[in-house]
Backbone bond lengths (Angstrom), bond angles and torsions (degrees), N, CA, C in turn:
res aa  C-N    CA-C-N  psi(-1)  N-CA   C-N-CA  omega(-1)  CA-C   N-CA-C  phi
1 X - - - 1.454 - - 1.526 110.51 -
2 X 1.323 116.65 -41.59 1.451 121.12 -177.60 1.525 110.61 -61.45
3 X 1.349 117.84 -40.87 1.469 121.15 -179.87 1.532 111.32 -63.26
4 X 1.314 116.83 -34.65 1.465 120.17 179.93 1.524 111.15 -68.08
5 X 1.310 117.52 -27.66 1.456 120.81 -178.50 1.522 113.22 -79.37
6 X 1.327 117.75 -24.56 1.460 120.72 -175.35 1.533 112.24 -58.37
7 X 1.360 120.13 -52.06 1.475 118.00 178.84 1.528 112.87 -60.48
8 X 1.323 117.21 -38.49 1.465 119.88 179.49 1.518 110.46 -64.93
9 X 1.322 117.11 -40.55 1.466 120.04 179.22 1.518 111.21 -67.01
10 X 1.325 117.42 -39.53 1.463 121.19 178.32 1.521 109.73 -63.55
11 X 1.330 117.11 -45.67 1.465 120.64 178.73 1.518 111.11 -61.94
12 X 1.324 117.33 -40.88 1.467 120.48 179.35 1.528 111.33 -64.10
13 X 1.315 116.05 -43.17 1.468 119.89 -179.75 1.521 110.62 -64.51
14 X 1.328 116.08 -41.89 1.468 119.55 178.79 1.525 110.83 -65.08
15 X 1.312 116.58 -42.30 1.463 120.09 -179.05 1.527 111.05 -61.38
16 X 1.314 117.07 -36.25 1.461 120.41 179.45 1.521 111.63 -68.42
17 X 1.320 116.74 -32.72 1.468 120.82 -176.86 1.526 112.42 -87.88
18 X 1.310 117.91 -15.69 1.457 120.47 -170.40 1.526 116.25 -71.69
19 X 1.325 121.88 -34.99 1.469 118.63 -178.83 1.524 113.49 -55.75
20 X 1.312 117.85 -39.95 1.466 120.51 179.62 1.524 111.10 -68.25
21 X 1.309 117.77 -26.99 1.459 122.24 -178.25 1.525 111.67 -76.07
22 X 1.314 117.58 -22.79 1.461 121.21 -174.13 1.523 112.38 -55.25
23 X 1.307 117.16 -35.50 1.460 120.56 -177.62 1.528 111.92 -80.39
24 X 1.316 117.55 -14.63 1.449 121.41 -172.91 1.522 114.33 -106.14
25 X 1.322 119.41 -12.09 1.458 121.79 -170.78 1.519 111.39 -104.98
26 X 1.321 115.19 126.94 1.465 121.94 170.13 1.527 106.25 -99.85
27 X 1.316 116.15 101.95 1.461 119.93 -173.82 1.528 112.80 -65.96
28 X 1.304 118.04 -19.28 1.465 119.30 176.99 1.524 111.45 -75.35
29 X 1.341 117.04 -13.22 1.464 120.80 -179.10 1.525 111.93 -131.82
30 X 1.329 117.66 22.17 1.461 121.12 -178.23 1.524 110.34 -62.65
31 X 1.341 115.48 138.02 1.462 120.08 -178.72 1.523 113.06 -129.72
32 X 1.313 118.20 -36.90 1.462 119.14 -178.32 1.522 109.54 -78.71
33 X 1.314 115.91 156.37 1.459 119.58 179.90 1.522 111.39 -60.89
34 X 1.309 116.74 -38.54 1.463 119.69 179.42 1.534 110.42 -62.91
35 X 1.329 116.81 -43.13 1.464 120.11 178.66 1.527 111.32 -67.80
36 X 1.323 117.30 -41.21 1.465 120.79 178.41 1.530 110.76 -62.08
37 X 1.318 116.31 -40.45 1.469 120.62 177.81 1.526 110.22 -66.97
38 X 1.320 117.07 -43.26 1.458 121.34 177.41 1.534 110.08 -57.61
39 X 1.306 116.62 -47.26 1.465 121.00 -178.11 1.530 111.47 -65.92
40 X 1.325 117.02 -37.91 1.463 120.41 176.32 1.528 110.21 -63.59
41 X 1.328 116.58 -39.37 1.462 119.69 177.94 1.535 110.47 -65.81
42 X 1.314 117.02 -42.61 1.469 120.72 179.28 1.529 110.96 -61.61
43 X 1.326 116.26 -40.97 1.466 120.50 178.85 1.525 110.63 -64.59
44 X 1.332 116.35 -40.12 1.467 119.30 178.20 1.523 110.38 -66.17
45 X 1.314 117.75 -41.43 1.464 120.70 179.55 1.531 111.10 -62.50
46 X 1.325 116.99 -39.45 1.466 120.51 177.25 1.526 110.29 -65.44
47 X 1.332 115.97 -41.66 1.466 120.04 178.13 1.527 110.43 -63.47
48 X 1.326 116.89 -37.50 1.461 121.25 179.71 1.529 110.86 -66.41
49 X 1.326 117.08 -36.84 1.469 119.79 175.89 1.529 110.56 -62.79
50 X 1.334 116.60 -43.11 1.461 120.36 177.35 1.528 110.99 -62.86
51 X 1.328 115.93 -40.51 1.461 120.86 178.31 1.520 110.24 -59.84
52 X 1.319 117.32 -43.86 1.462 120.41 -179.03 1.523 112.09 -63.00
53 X 1.319 117.54 -36.05 1.467 120.61 175.45 1.523 110.89 -65.64
54 X 1.326 116.18 -45.87 1.467 120.69 179.59 1.529 110.40 -64.65
55 X 1.331 116.28 -36.79 1.462 120.66 177.90 1.525 110.40 -60.11
56 X 1.317 116.79 -44.82 1.460 120.12 179.25 1.520 112.15 -60.08
57 X 1.319 116.32 -41.80 1.473 120.32 178.68 1.524 111.14 -66.94
58 X 1.321 116.49 -41.79 1.464 120.07 -179.76 1.529 110.76 -65.35
59 X 1.334 117.12 -42.54 1.459 119.77 179.23 1.528 110.97 -66.20
60 X 1.315 116.91 -37.95 1.472 119.46 176.83 1.524 109.97 -61.68
61 X 1.322 117.00 -41.39 1.465 121.07 178.61 1.527 110.47 -65.21
62 X 1.334 116.84 -41.97 1.460 120.30 179.90 1.531 110.76 -64.34
63 X 1.315 116.17 -42.60 1.470 119.70 179.15 1.537 111.12 -65.42
64 X 1.318 116.30 -38.69 1.468 120.06 177.31 1.523 110.43 -64.15
65 X 1.311 115.35 -40.07 1.466 119.64 177.81 1.533 109.87 -62.84
66 X 1.323 116.70 -43.87 1.469 120.66 179.13 1.528 111.09 -63.42
67 X 1.335 115.84 -38.60 1.467 119.84 -178.56 1.528 111.44 -69.39
68 X 1.327 117.23 -32.59 1.465 119.36 -177.58 1.521 111.90 -79.49
69 X 1.324 117.08 -35.70 1.464 119.20 179.50 1.519 109.79 -168.43
70 X 1.321 114.97 124.40 1.463 121.33 175.64 1.524 106.97 -128.30
71 X 1.336 116.62 105.22 1.464 119.40 -179.04 1.531 111.58 -59.62
72 X 1.309 117.21 143.21 1.470 120.33 178.64 1.536 110.71 -56.83
73 X 1.323 114.97 135.33 1.458 119.94 177.88 1.518 115.12 82.42
74 X 1.322 117.42 -5.75 1.469 121.26 179.94 1.525 109.37 -93.32
75 X 1.320 117.61 140.97 1.469 118.62 175.32 1.528 109.67 -71.48
76 X 1.310 117.29 148.80 1.470 120.17 177.45 1.541 110.64 -60.80
77 X 1.312 114.83 143.78 1.466 120.62 178.91 1.529 110.82 -59.53
78 X 1.326 116.87 -37.32 1.470 120.54 -179.75 1.532 110.69 -62.97
79 X 1.333 117.13 -39.71 1.468 120.32 177.99 1.524 110.93 -66.46
80 X 1.321 115.62 -40.90 1.465 119.71 179.68 1.530 110.91 -65.09
81 X 1.329 116.54 -42.21 1.459 120.79 179.73 1.535 110.59 -65.34
82 X 1.326 116.93 -41.93 1.468 120.94 178.91 1.532 110.45 -61.79
83 X 1.331 117.34 -44.45 1.468 121.02 178.67 1.528 110.81 -63.19
84 X 1.332 115.90 -41.01 1.465 119.77 178.66 1.518 111.11 -63.43
85 X 1.327 116.99 -40.12 1.464 120.82 -179.16 1.526 110.93 -66.80
86 X 1.308 116.53 -41.51 1.469 119.74 178.15 1.529 110.70 -63.00
87 X 1.318 116.14 -40.88 1.464 120.30 177.40 1.522 110.59 -65.39
88 X 1.329 116.50 -40.82 1.466 120.20 179.09 1.529 110.91 -63.07
89 X 1.321 118.31 -41.73 1.470 121.00 179.36 1.531 110.11 -59.60
90 X 1.320 116.41 -44.11 1.464 120.21 177.23 1.522 110.29 -61.28
91 X 1.336 116.64 -45.51 1.467 120.71 177.78 1.520 111.01 -58.21
92 X 1.339 116.58 -49.52 1.459 120.48 -177.67 1.515 111.38 -57.88
93 X 1.319 115.95 -48.50 1.459 120.04 -177.50 1.526 111.69 -62.71
94 X 1.320 116.82 -42.36 1.463 119.97 -179.52 1.527 111.66 -72.06
95 X 1.322 117.15 -39.83 1.461 120.38 179.12 1.526 110.95 -64.09
96 X 1.321 116.17 -40.47 1.467 119.52 -179.44 1.517 112.09 -73.18
97 X 1.319 116.89 -32.85 1.468 119.38 174.62 1.522 109.29 -63.51
98 X 1.322 116.63 -41.97 1.466 119.95 178.87 1.527 111.01 -66.38
99 X 1.336 116.37 -43.07 1.469 120.08 -179.55 1.530 110.96 -64.87
100 X 1.311 116.88 -40.99 1.462 119.20 -178.67 1.526 111.61 -70.23
101 X 1.301 116.01 -16.79 1.460 120.87 177.70 1.526 112.04 -64.23
102 X 1.321 117.08 -11.70 1.462 120.07 175.24 1.524 110.62 -59.77
103 X 1.331 115.94 -24.29 1.471 121.19 178.32 1.528 109.25 -119.46
104 X 1.305 116.78 38.01 1.469 123.09 -175.13 1.525 112.38 -45.53
105 X 1.317 114.20 120.59 1.456 120.32 176.59 1.518 114.37 78.43
106 X 1.323 117.33 -6.17 1.458 120.70 -179.38 1.514 112.08 -88.21
107 X 1.307 114.95 168.13 1.464 119.75 -176.41 1.524 112.69 -69.54
108 X 1.325 117.85 -18.87 1.465 117.96 -179.94 1.527 112.98 -93.69
109 X 1.321 118.66 -0.41 1.461 120.32 179.48 1.531 112.08 -58.24
110 X 1.341 120.35 -46.73 1.470 118.61 178.55 1.531 112.59 -62.81
111 X 1.331 118.07 -35.71 1.461 120.48 178.57 1.522 110.32 -63.44
112 X 1.329 116.97 -42.53 1.459 120.35 178.06 1.523 111.12 -62.66
113 X 1.335 116.80 -39.10 1.454 120.85 178.42 1.529 110.70 -64.42
114 X 1.327 117.13 -48.61 1.466 120.22 179.16 1.533 111.45 -61.81
115 X 1.316 117.08 -41.75 1.470 120.96 -179.30 1.528 111.15 -63.70
116 X 1.316 115.81 -41.43 1.462 120.41 177.06 1.525 110.53 -63.47
117 X 1.326 116.08 -45.28 1.469 120.04 179.80 1.536 110.79 -61.05
118 X 1.320 116.43 -39.49 1.468 118.40 177.96 1.525 110.42 -63.24
119 X 1.322 116.24 -48.32 1.474 120.68 -177.02 1.530 110.90 -60.23
120 X 1.332 116.98 -50.12 1.461 119.95 -178.45 1.521 111.72 -68.27
121 X 1.322 117.36 -34.14 1.464 121.07 178.46 1.522 110.29 -66.39
122 X 1.311 117.49 -41.22 1.474 120.03 177.80 1.527 110.70 -64.29
123 X 1.331 117.01 -39.23 1.460 119.84 177.06 1.529 110.98 -63.27
124 X 1.322 116.41 -44.13 1.462 120.43 179.97 1.520 111.16 -66.31
125 X 1.320 117.32 -35.11 1.460 121.25 177.03 1.523 109.90 -58.73
126 X 1.325 116.73 -43.81 1.470 119.97 178.35 1.526 111.15 -63.87
127 X 1.332 116.88 -38.87 1.466 120.26 177.08 1.529 110.85 -61.23
128 X 1.324 116.32 -44.22 1.474 119.68 -179.44 1.516 111.25 -68.28
129 X 1.321 117.43 -38.27 1.466 120.02 176.52 1.528 110.45 -61.42
130 X 1.308 115.51 -43.52 1.466 120.62 178.23 1.524 109.81 -59.70
131 X 1.321 116.25 -46.78 1.467 120.62 178.94 1.524 110.93 -58.62
132 X 1.319 116.46 -46.22 1.457 120.87 -179.22 1.516 112.99 -63.72
133 X 1.320 116.64 -34.77 1.465 121.22 -179.02 1.521 112.40 -79.61
134 X 1.320 117.06 -27.94 1.469 120.72 -176.29 1.518 112.25 -83.71
135 X 1.313 117.38 -17.72 1.474 119.44 -177.34 1.499 111.69 -101.82
């Protein structure tokens, strides 16, 4: 149990220190591990904002689909999309925890986690955009 808490505690400590760093870090020239981790977190946060926009469009499309036609006995598209998104979030978090384990206990473990979350979040954003455009 204690080992599982270490990455969460490291991420929490970094998150608390990061707002003050925002004014001091040039992510195009980051060199220290703390700066690299900060920049990876910023990239993930930006990707998450994009994901939230795509999510809104996808849910609007799903709701429109449900409003136009919902076959008897079929679950609403919006419910299916919501369940899929919740499952994807669990997958992303677990996959990135496993990937960041390549540096288990090291100072770059949080950076690997943030980088993985950014990559998978950007991929999921494209999936949601596709869904929103196809419906």
